[in-house]
N, CA and C of each residue as an Amber inpcrd file, in Angstrom:
protein
   573
 -13.5660000 -10.4930000   3.1450000 -12.3780000  -9.6550000   3.1320000
 -12.7170000  -8.2470000   2.6660000 -13.8280000  -8.0900000   1.8850000
 -14.2290000  -6.7600000   1.4470000 -14.5040000  -5.8810000   2.6560000
 -15.1310000  -6.4570000   3.7080000 -15.3970000  -5.6810000   4.9120000
 -14.0970000  -5.2080000   5.5530000 -13.0860000  -6.0620000   5.5550000
 -11.7930000  -5.6890000   6.1260000 -11.1800000  -4.5540000   5.3260000
 -11.2560000  -4.6630000   3.9790000 -10.7240000  -3.6020000   3.1300000
 -11.4530000  -2.3070000   3.4260000 -12.7780000  -2.3680000   3.5310000
 -13.5550000  -1.1780000   3.8280000 -13.1630000  -0.5780000   5.1660000
 -12.9760000  -1.4360000   6.1690000 -12.5710000  -0.9370000   7.4750000
 -11.1870000  -0.3280000   7.4250000 -10.2670000  -1.0050000   6.7280000
  -8.9100000  -0.4890000   6.6300000  -8.9070000   0.8580000   5.9310000
  -9.6170000   0.9450000   4.8010000  -9.6230000   2.1980000   4.0580000
 -10.4170000   3.2630000   4.7840000 -11.5030000   2.8680000   5.4390000
 -12.2670000   3.8490000   6.1960000 -11.4020000   4.4230000   7.3070000
 -10.6210000   3.5960000   7.9480000  -9.7290000   4.0630000   9.0100000
  -8.6990000   5.0290000   8.4840000  -8.3190000   4.8900000   7.2390000
  -7.3050000   5.7600000   6.6670000  -7.8830000   7.0750000   6.1810000
  -9.2180000   7.2350000   6.2090000  -9.8010000   8.4630000   5.7000000
 -10.3780000   9.3420000   6.7830000 -10.2780000   8.9390000   8.0270000
 -10.7830000   9.7840000   9.1030000  -9.8490000  10.9770000   9.2940000
 -10.2700000  11.9100000  10.1050000  -9.4610000  13.1090000  10.2840000
  -8.7230000  13.1310000  11.6060000  -8.6090000  12.0100000  12.2840000
  -7.8270000  11.9590000  13.5110000  -6.3610000  12.1470000  13.1690000
  -5.5870000  12.7460000  14.0640000  -4.1780000  12.9640000  13.7470000
  -3.3900000  11.6630000  13.7000000  -2.4660000  11.5860000  12.7690000
  -1.5400000  10.4710000  12.6820000  -0.1400000  11.0130000  12.8070000
   0.8350000  10.1870000  12.5500000   2.2090000  10.6530000  12.6230000
   2.9160000  10.3010000  11.3340000   3.7130000  11.2000000  10.8540000
   4.5460000  10.9370000   9.6940000   5.9930000  10.9450000  10.1670000
   6.8140000  10.2100000   9.4510000   8.2140000  10.1630000   9.8270000
   9.0840000  10.3480000   8.6100000  10.3440000  10.6280000   8.8440000
  11.2560000  10.9140000   7.7510000  11.7800000   9.6460000   7.0990000
  12.4670000   9.8280000   5.9620000  13.0150000   8.7130000   5.2080000
  14.0330000   7.9480000   6.0280000  13.9590000   6.6050000   5.9280000
  14.9070000   5.7240000   6.6070000  15.0330000   4.4840000   5.7470000
  16.1760000   4.2080000   5.2420000  16.3680000   3.0560000   4.3620000
  16.5250000   1.7510000   5.1350000  16.5700000   1.7940000   6.4420000
  16.7530000   0.5990000   7.2640000  15.4610000  -0.1570000   7.4410000
  14.9560000  -0.1940000   8.6400000  13.7430000  -0.9330000   8.9990000
  12.5660000  -0.5230000   8.1430000  11.6640000  -1.4690000   7.8300000
  10.4760000  -1.1530000   7.0520000   9.2950000  -0.7740000   7.9040000
   9.3330000  -0.9960000   9.1840000   8.2060000  -0.6700000  10.0410000
   8.2100000   0.8260000  10.3450000   7.0090000   1.4810000  10.2150000
   6.9390000   2.9060000  10.5200000   7.3070000   3.1880000  11.9660000
   7.8850000   4.3680000  12.1920000   8.2500000   4.8040000  13.5320000
   7.7660000   6.2330000  13.7160000   7.4580000   6.6410000  14.9440000
   6.9860000   8.0030000  15.1750000   8.0320000   9.0510000  14.8090000
   7.5560000  10.2670000  14.4850000   8.4670000  11.3510000  14.1570000
   7.7090000  12.6220000  13.8290000   8.3280000  13.5320000  13.0540000
   7.6930000  14.8000000  12.7300000   6.4380000  14.6050000  11.8790000
   5.6100000  15.6480000  11.7810000   4.3450000  15.5120000  11.0720000
   4.3920000  16.0230000   9.6330000   5.5310000  16.4550000   9.1360000
   5.6170000  16.8720000   7.7420000   6.8070000  16.1900000   7.0830000
   6.6160000  15.8320000   5.8250000   7.6510000  15.1610000   5.0570000
   7.6320000  15.7510000   3.6550000   8.7930000  16.0280000   3.1050000
   8.8970000  16.5000000   1.7350000   9.0730000  15.2980000   0.8180000
   8.1030000  15.0690000  -0.0620000   8.1570000  13.9340000  -0.9790000
   9.0750000  14.2950000  -2.1450000  10.1430000  13.5120000  -2.3530000
  11.0670000  13.8200000  -3.4460000  10.4250000  13.5880000  -4.8140000
  10.9840000  14.1960000  -5.8590000  10.4280000  14.0110000  -7.2000000
  10.5660000  12.5570000  -7.6570000   9.6140000  12.1310000  -8.4670000
   9.6440000  10.7520000  -8.9980000  10.5250000  10.7140000 -10.2480000
  11.1170000   9.5470000 -10.5550000  11.9840000   9.4530000 -11.7380000
  11.2210000   9.5860000 -13.0520000   9.9600000   9.2010000 -13.0460000
   9.0890000   9.3650000 -14.2210000   7.6520000   9.2180000 -13.7550000
   6.7280000   9.5410000 -14.6210000   5.3190000   9.4490000 -14.2750000
   4.7220000   8.1820000 -14.8750000   3.9660000   7.4580000 -14.0530000
   3.2660000   6.2510000 -14.5050000   1.7900000   6.4570000 -14.2030000
   0.9930000   6.7270000 -15.2190000  -0.4380000   6.9760000 -15.0450000
  -1.1760000   5.6590000 -14.8100000  -2.1300000   5.6800000 -13.8760000
  -2.8950000   4.4880000 -13.5170000  -4.3000000   4.4760000 -14.1100000
  -4.7090000   5.5680000 -14.7550000  -6.0570000   5.6760000 -15.3040000
  -6.3650000   4.5190000 -16.2560000  -7.5290000   3.8950000 -16.0530000
  -8.0140000   2.8700000 -16.9660000  -7.3620000   1.5050000 -16.8420000
  -6.4590000   1.3150000 -15.8890000  -5.7920000   0.0220000 -15.7410000
  -6.6230000  -0.9330000 -14.8890000  -6.4610000  -2.2200000 -15.1350000
  -7.1070000  -3.2700000 -14.3450000  -6.1520000  -3.6460000 -13.2130000
  -6.5220000  -3.4230000 -11.9520000  -5.5990000  -3.7010000 -10.8540000
  -5.2220000  -5.1780000 -10.7300000  -6.0640000  -6.0760000 -11.2180000
  -5.7420000  -7.5070000 -11.1470000  -4.8240000  -7.9460000 -12.2850000
  -4.4460000  -7.0060000 -13.1610000  -3.4930000  -7.3230000 -14.2290000
  -2.1790000  -6.5690000 -14.0460000  -2.0240000  -5.9310000 -12.8870000
  -0.8120000  -5.1610000 -12.6180000   0.3610000  -6.0740000 -12.2650000
   0.0770000  -7.2940000 -11.8230000   1.1450000  -8.2320000 -11.4890000
   1.0690000  -9.4490000 -12.4180000   2.2370000  -9.9510000 -12.8080000
   2.3090000 -11.1240000 -13.6850000   2.0770000 -12.3980000 -12.8770000
   1.8320000 -13.4930000 -13.5620000   1.6580000 -14.7910000 -12.8940000
   2.9030000 -15.1380000 -12.0900000   4.0830000 -14.8800000 -12.6460000
   5.3370000 -15.1630000 -11.9390000   5.4480000 -14.3350000 -10.6620000
   5.0340000 -13.0750000 -10.7210000   5.0770000 -12.2200000  -9.5340000
   4.0860000 -12.7020000  -8.4800000   2.8950000 -13.0990000  -8.9210000
   1.8990000 -13.6210000  -7.9860000   2.4070000 -14.9050000  -7.3310000
   3.0820000 -15.7530000  -8.1080000   3.6780000 -16.9690000  -7.5380000
   4.7460000 -16.6150000  -6.5010000   5.5050000 -15.5650000  -6.7720000
   6.5800000 -15.1470000  -5.8690000   6.0310000 -14.7230000  -4.4970000
   4.8760000 -14.0590000  -4.4780000   4.2840000 -13.6440000  -3.2030000
   3.2000000 -14.6320000  -2.7500000   3.1540000 -15.7850000  -3.4180000
   2.2600000 -16.8910000  -3.0520000   0.7890000 -16.4840000  -3.0340000
   0.3440000 -15.8350000  -4.1210000  -1.0650000 -15.4660000  -4.3010000
  -1.6650000 -16.4350000  -5.3000000  -2.8230000 -16.9990000  -4.9470000
  -3.4630000 -17.9520000  -5.8510000  -4.9030000 -17.5900000  -6.2030000
  -5.3740000 -16.4360000  -5.7290000  -6.7410000 -16.0210000  -6.0390000
  -6.8080000 -14.5060000  -6.0930000  -7.4710000 -13.9840000  -7.1350000
  -7.6440000 -12.5390000  -7.2920000  -9.1090000 -12.2200000  -7.5510000
  -9.5470000 -11.0480000  -7.0460000 -10.9100000 -10.5860000  -7.3010000
 -10.8800000  -9.0910000  -7.5800000 -11.4710000  -8.6780000  -8.7080000
 -11.6120000  -7.2610000  -9.0280000 -12.7700000  -6.6830000  -8.2320000
 -12.5210000  -5.5710000  -7.5800000 -13.5380000  -4.8660000  -6.8140000
 -13.4000000  -3.3700000  -7.0800000 -14.3290000  -2.6120000  -6.5530000
 -14.2520000  -1.1540000  -6.5880000 -14.4520000  -0.6760000  -5.1570000
 -13.6550000   0.2890000  -4.7250000 -13.8030000   0.8210000  -3.3800000
 -15.1910000   1.4540000  -3.2710000 -16.0230000   0.9870000  -2.3210000
 -17.4140000   1.4310000  -2.2670000 -17.6430000   2.8220000  -1.6690000
 -16.7500000   3.2890000  -0.8110000 -17.0000000   4.5830000  -0.1720000
 -15.7010000   5.1710000   0.3550000 -15.8020000   6.3130000   0.9820000
 -14.6260000   6.9520000   1.5580000 -13.8570000   7.7750000   0.5510000
 -12.6550000   8.1460000   0.9410000 -11.8010000   9.0120000   0.1330000
 -11.4790000   8.4010000  -1.2290000 -11.3860000   7.0750000  -1.2820000
 -11.0360000   6.4020000  -2.5370000 -12.2550000   5.7980000  -3.2380000
 -13.4350000   6.2870000  -2.9700000 -14.6710000   5.7570000  -3.5680000
 -14.5370000   5.6850000  -5.0880000 -14.8770000   4.5030000  -5.6270000
 -14.8520000   4.2880000  -7.0690000 -13.5170000   3.8510000  -7.6290000
 -12.4810000   3.7900000  -6.8040000 -11.1560000   3.3900000  -7.2890000
 -11.1240000   1.8820000  -7.5530000 -10.4800000   1.4690000  -8.6550000
 -10.3440000   0.0380000  -8.9450000  -9.4120000  -0.6330000  -7.9530000
  -9.7950000  -1.8190000  -7.5630000  -9.1380000  -2.4960000  -6.4540000
  -9.0770000  -3.9970000  -6.7480000  -7.9700000  -4.6290000  -6.3950000
  -7.8220000  -6.0800000  -6.5550000  -7.4750000  -6.6930000  -5.2040000
  -8.2980000  -7.6150000  -4.7480000  -8.0070000  -8.3710000  -3.5350000
  -7.3490000  -9.6690000  -3.9650000  -6.1800000  -9.9590000  -3.3920000
  -5.3830000 -11.1260000  -3.7780000  -5.1150000 -11.9760000  -2.5490000
  -5.6350000 -13.1930000  -2.5500000  -5.4760000 -14.1030000  -1.4160000
  -4.3850000 -15.1180000  -1.6910000  -3.6630000 -15.4940000  -0.6550000
  -2.5980000 -16.4720000  -0.7990000  -2.2150000 -17.0700000   0.5250000
  -1.1710000 -17.8640000   0.4910000  -0.6760000 -18.4910000   1.7020000
   0.3940000 -19.5070000   1.3750000   0.9310000 -20.0910000   2.4490000
   1.9960000 -21.0840000   2.2700000   1.6050000 -22.4470000   2.8460000
   0.3140000 -22.6610000   3.0980000  -0.1580000 -23.9120000   3.6710000
  -0.2570000 -23.8790000   5.1830000   0.4910000 -22.9930000   5.8200000
   0.4530000 -22.8580000   7.2770000  -0.1980000 -21.5390000   7.6730000
   0.0670000 -20.5210000   6.8870000  -0.4630000 -19.1900000   7.1490000
  -1.1130000 -18.6740000   5.8690000  -2.0820000 -17.7810000   6.0380000
  -2.7990000 -17.2140000   4.9020000  -2.8010000 -15.7070000   5.0150000
  -2.9020000 -15.0420000   3.8760000  -2.8500000 -13.5830000   3.8510000
  -3.6120000 -13.0310000   2.6730000  -3.7950000 -11.7170000   2.7190000
  -4.4450000 -10.9880000   1.6440000  -3.6130000  -9.7500000   1.3260000
  -3.4290000  -9.5250000   0.0320000  -2.8730000  -8.2670000  -0.4560000
  -4.0350000  -7.5200000  -1.1020000  -4.1740000  -6.2490000  -0.7970000
  -5.1650000  -5.4040000  -1.4400000  -4.4150000  -4.3630000  -2.2500000
  -4.5850000  -4.4050000  -3.5740000  -3.8890000  -3.4980000  -4.4790000
  -4.9160000  -2.5250000  -5.0520000  -4.7110000  -1.2380000  -4.8070000
  -5.6480000  -0.2180000  -5.2620000  -4.9210000   0.7830000  -6.1470000
  -5.5420000   1.1050000  -7.2790000  -5.0080000   2.1090000  -8.1980000
  -5.7200000   3.4300000  -7.8900000  -5.0750000   4.2590000  -7.1190000
  -5.6730000   5.4990000  -6.6320000  -5.3600000   6.6210000  -7.6190000
  -6.4140000   7.2050000  -8.1980000  -6.2170000   8.2590000  -9.1960000
  -6.7560000   9.6120000  -8.7420000  -7.0580000   9.7260000  -7.4410000
  -7.5840000  11.0030000  -6.9550000  -6.7140000  11.6580000  -5.8760000
  -5.5550000  11.0700000  -5.5440000  -4.6260000  11.7140000  -4.6150000
  -3.2650000  11.0310000  -4.6690000  -2.2310000  11.8190000  -4.4010000
  -0.8830000  11.2780000  -4.3090000  -0.6070000  10.7990000  -2.8890000
   0.6870000  10.6140000  -2.5530000   1.0260000  10.0490000  -1.2440000
   1.1650000  11.0980000  -0.1330000   1.1930000  12.3690000  -0.4730000
   1.3980000  13.4100000   0.5500000   0.4160000  13.3270000   1.7220000
  -0.8750000  12.9940000   1.5080000  -1.7890000  12.9260000   2.6470000
  -1.4060000  11.9090000   3.7240000  -0.5910000  10.9250000   3.3950000
  -0.1490000   9.9800000   4.4280000   0.7140000  10.6680000   5.4730000
   1.2820000  11.8140000   5.1100000   2.2220000  12.5070000   5.9900000
   1.6830000  13.8090000   6.5720000   0.4360000  14.1620000   6.3020000
  -0.0520000  15.4750000   6.7420000  -0.5820000  15.4990000   8.1720000
  -0.5760000  14.3450000   8.8550000  -1.0230000  14.3010000  10.2420000
  -2.5250000  14.2590000  10.4240000  -3.2900000  14.1480000   9.3340000
  -4.7540000  14.1350000   9.4310000  -5.3500000  12.7330000   9.3570000
  -4.5190000  11.7350000   9.1520000  -4.9980000  10.3490000   9.1010000
  -4.5020000   9.6070000  10.3410000  -5.2880000   8.6520000  10.8090000
  -4.8800000   7.9070000  12.0110000  -3.8570000   6.8200000  11.6770000
  -2.6950000   7.2520000  11.1750000  -1.6580000   6.3060000  10.7670000
  -0.2930000   6.7490000  11.2680000   0.5880000   5.7770000  11.3710000
   2.0110000   6.0280000  11.5360000   2.5940000   5.7540000  10.1520000
   3.2710000   6.7320000   9.5600000   3.7780000   6.6020000   8.2020000
   5.2480000   6.9710000   8.1300000   5.9210000   6.3750000   7.1570000
   7.3410000   6.6270000   6.9520000   7.5980000   6.7320000   5.4500000
   8.4320000   7.6730000   5.0540000   8.8160000   7.8360000   3.6620000
   9.9360000   6.8570000   3.3350000   9.7630000   6.0580000   2.2770000
  10.7510000   5.0690000   1.8520000  10.9170000   5.1510000   0.3340000
  11.8260000   4.3720000  -0.1740000  12.0660000   4.2620000  -1.6050000
  11.6080000   2.8760000  -2.0620000  10.8030000   2.8360000  -3.1210000
  10.4060000   1.5720000  -3.7370000  10.7410000   1.6760000  -5.2210000
  11.7540000   0.9530000  -5.6400000  12.1470000   0.9600000  -7.0520000
  12.5030000   2.3310000  -7.5880000  13.0680000   3.2020000  -6.7460000
  13.4460000   4.5410000  -7.1790000  12.3410000   5.5830000  -7.0300000
  11.1560000   5.1710000  -6.6080000  10.0220000   6.0650000  -6.4140000
   9.8020000   6.2790000  -4.9150000   9.3790000   7.4920000  -4.5530000
   9.0190000   7.7580000  -3.1600000   7.7590000   6.9680000  -2.8270000
   7.7010000   6.4770000  -1.5940000   6.5350000   5.7130000  -1.1580000
   6.2980000   5.9550000   0.3240000   5.0630000   5.8010000   0.7200000
   4.6810000   5.8540000   2.1290000   4.4430000   4.4250000   2.5950000
   5.1000000   4.0380000   3.6930000   4.7920000   2.7800000   4.3630000
   4.0240000   3.1860000   5.6090000   2.8290000   2.6190000   5.8040000
   1.9640000   3.0800000   6.8860000   1.2170000   1.9240000   7.5470000
   0.8240000   2.1940000   8.7890000   0.0090000   1.2510000   9.5590000
  -0.9070000   2.0850000  10.4390000  -1.9320000   1.4560000  10.9840000
  -2.8220000   2.1620000  11.8880000  -2.0440000   2.7300000  13.0630000
  -2.3430000   3.9570000  13.4410000  -1.6210000   4.6060000  14.5390000
  -1.7130000   3.7750000  15.8150000  -0.5560000   3.4970000  16.3860000
  -0.4930000   2.7730000  17.6380000  -0.6480000   1.2640000  17.5410000
  -0.9100000   0.7240000  16.3460000  -1.0460000  -0.7280000  16.1890000
   0.3190000  -1.3340000  15.9050000   0.4340000  -2.6380000  16.1430000
   1.7120000  -3.2920000  15.8710000   1.5980000  -4.5870000  15.0900000
   0.4350000  -5.1910000  15.0020000   0.3740000  -6.4830000  14.3140000
  -0.9120000  -6.6890000  13.5190000  -1.4870000  -5.6600000  12.9500000
  -2.7280000  -5.8300000  12.1980000  -2.4710000  -5.9270000  10.7000000
  -1.8040000  -4.9370000  10.1260000  -1.4940000  -4.9300000   8.7030000
  -0.4510000  -3.8680000   8.4290000  -0.0640000  -3.7400000   7.1540000
   0.8560000  -2.6890000   6.7390000   0.5810000  -2.3660000   5.2870000
   0.6260000  -1.0940000   4.9400000   0.3970000  -0.6690000   3.5690000
   1.5860000   0.0920000   3.0150000   1.7140000   0.0410000   1.6930000
   2.7320000   0.8000000   0.9750000   2.0460000   1.5050000  -0.1780000
   2.2120000   2.8140000  -0.2760000   1.6540000   3.5850000  -1.3830000
   2.7960000   4.2760000  -2.1120000   2.8980000   3.9940000  -3.4080000
   3.9900000   4.5020000  -4.2360000   3.5100000   5.7130000  -5.0300000
   4.3060000   6.7760000  -5.0100000   4.0260000   8.0100000  -5.7360000
   4.3550000   7.7980000  -7.2170000   3.3340000   7.4780000  -8.0280000
   3.5880000   7.1280000  -9.4300000   3.2950000   8.2500000 -10.4150000
   2.4260000   9.1970000 -10.0380000   2.0790000  10.3060000 -10.9370000
   1.4600000  11.4190000 -10.0940000   1.3360000  12.6100000 -10.6760000
   0.6900000  13.7050000  -9.9650000  -0.7230000  13.2880000  -9.5820000
  -1.0170000  13.3210000  -8.2840000  -2.3530000  12.9730000  -7.8120000
  -2.6980000  11.5000000  -7.9400000  -1.6870000  10.6270000  -8.0220000
  -1.9470000   9.1890000  -8.1450000  -0.9620000   8.3920000  -7.2980000
  -1.4490000   7.2480000  -6.8000000  -0.6040000   6.3550000  -6.0240000
  -1.0050000   4.9050000  -6.2490000  -0.0230000   4.0410000  -6.2270000
  -0.2280000   2.5940000  -6.2630000  -0.1930000   2.1500000  -4.8090000
  -1.3320000   1.7020000  -4.2710000  -1.4270000   1.3330000  -2.8570000
  -1.5350000  -0.1840000  -2.7200000  -0.6690000  -0.7620000  -1.8900000
  -0.6890000  -2.2110000  -1.6360000  -0.6920000  -2.4320000  -0.1290000
  -1.7450000  -3.0870000   0.3490000  -1.8740000  -3.3910000   1.7720000
  -1.6890000  -4.8910000   1.9680000  -0.9580000  -5.2740000   3.0070000
  -0.7780000  -6.6940000   3.3590000  -1.4450000  -6.9450000   4.7010000
  -2.2630000  -7.9960000   4.7560000  -2.9090000  -8.3580000   6.0200000
  -2.9210000  -9.8720000   6.1620000  -2.3220000 -10.3950000   7.2320000
  -2.3460000 -11.8330000   7.4780000  -3.6770000 -12.2500000   8.1010000
  -4.0100000 -13.5480000   7.9700000  -5.2440000 -14.0360000   8.5750000
  -5.1050000 -14.1730000  10.0870000  -3.8630000 -14.3310000  10.5580000
  -3.5890000 -14.4080000  12.0020000  -2.3830000 -13.5400000  12.3090000
  -2.2700000 -13.1110000  13.5310000  -1.1510000 -12.2490000  13.9330000
   0.0990000 -13.0720000  14.1750000   0.6830000 -13.5980000  13.1050000
   1.8950000 -14.3920000  13.2250000   3.0990000 -13.7010000  12.6010000
   2.9310000 -12.4580000  12.2440000   4.0100000 -11.6860000  11.6460000
   4.3080000 -10.4750000  12.5110000   5.5570000 -10.0580000  12.5040000
   5.8890000  -8.8000000  13.1580000   5.4540000  -7.6620000  12.2370000
   5.3860000  -6.4600000  12.7930000   5.0440000  -5.2990000  11.9740000
   6.0610000  -5.1380000  10.8470000   7.3280000  -5.3280000  11.1460000
   8.3640000  -5.1980000  10.1240000   8.1720000  -6.2140000   8.9960000
   7.8310000  -7.4590000   9.3280000   7.6060000  -8.4790000   8.3010000
   6.4260000  -8.1020000   7.4070000   5.3320000  -7.6120000   8.0060000
   4.1710000  -7.2190000   7.2130000   4.5190000  -6.0590000   6.2850000
   5.2870000  -5.1020000   6.7910000   5.6860000  -3.9670000   5.9600000
   6.6230000  -4.4130000   4.8350000   7.5090000  -5.3550000   5.1020000
   8.3930000  -5.8790000   4.0550000   7.5790000  -6.5670000   2.9610000
   6.5560000  -7.3240000   3.3520000   5.7300000  -8.0240000   2.3630000
   4.9270000  -7.0320000   1.5180000   4.4070000  -5.9960000   2.1420000
   3.6840000  -4.9630000   1.4100000   4.6130000  -4.2440000   0.4340000
   5.7860000  -3.8860000   0.9060000   6.7700000  -3.2020000   0.0580000
   7.2180000  -4.0690000  -1.1080000   7.4330000  -5.3520000  -0.8340000
   7.8410000  -6.2650000  -1.9040000   6.7750000  -6.3270000  -2.9990000
   5.5130000  -6.5000000  -2.6070000   4.4320000  -6.5760000  -3.5880000
   4.3010000  -5.2700000  -4.3690000   4.4370000  -4.1400000  -3.6920000
   4.3670000  -2.8490000  -4.3780000   5.5090000  -2.7230000  -5.3840000
   6.6990000  -3.1870000  -5.0080000   7.8410000  -3.1500000  -5.9210000
   7.6300000  -4.0260000  -7.1490000   7.0510000  -5.1970000  -6.9540000
   6.7720000  -6.0860000  -8.0860000   5.7470000  -5.4500000  -9.0220000
   4.6820000  -4.8880000  -8.4590000   3.6650000  -4.2290000  -9.2830000
   4.2740000  -3.0540000 -10.0480000   5.1530000  -2.3070000  -9.4020000
   5.8080000  -1.1720000 -10.0470000   6.6630000  -1.6320000 -11.2310000
   7.3180000  -2.7760000 -11.0950000   8.1010000  -3.3430000 -12.2050000
   7.2080000  -3.6010000 -13.4190000   6.0540000  -4.2020000 -13.1840000
   5.1310000  -4.5070000 -14.2860000   4.6170000  -3.2240000 -14.9300000
   4.2870000  -2.2400000 -14.1080000   3.7770000  -0.9760000 -14.6410000
   4.8150000  -0.2680000 -15.5200000   6.1050000  -0.4990000 -15.2630000
   7.1630000   0.1370000 -16.0440000   7.6320000  -0.6950000 -17.2270000
   7.1750000  -1.9510000 -17.3060000   7.6190000  -2.8350000 -18.3940000
   7.1060000  -2.3200000 -19.7440000   7.9270000  -2.4550000 -20.7790000
   7.4760000  -2.0380000 -22.1080000   6.2190000  -2.8150000 -22.5160000
   5.3060000  -2.1100000 -23.1180000   4.0430000  -2.7470000 -23.5410000
   4.1500000  -3.2660000 -24.9490000
């Protein structure tokens, strides 16, 4: 799965044009639109420096998204080189999936909307925070990611990828958004 993460992240760091779209509270699947988006201010800042990505979600939250295995990794190359990363595997006995949770401390979510990445992206709200929901440009059933604007130059990125193409793009984006929302809850919980 590390190779898949590398491919997914490598694809997100190329300079091919992508598409950004405006805020839409309805469907979770990205749709084509304009290439610039104004990211609204966040309700508060949540710094990700020094955190363990595999401890961002509680056991109850992992049970809720049916994750039963976690592995701490570091992004080996690309734009997010050196960022702490947690690969979380799960399933329901019939289907299997992976969530990749990355604590990005070298850029915010604005690059998802600048048209320089090969993605289709949409601005959404996750727990009161602006977030980018994105997928590979022109794809419909590979994966979906959600990156939440948590601090200046930082984002909580959660990618969902099924082992087989048995989900619609909207379902994959909903699962990514749900996991990002759960992680955001933990990050805001009193310590």
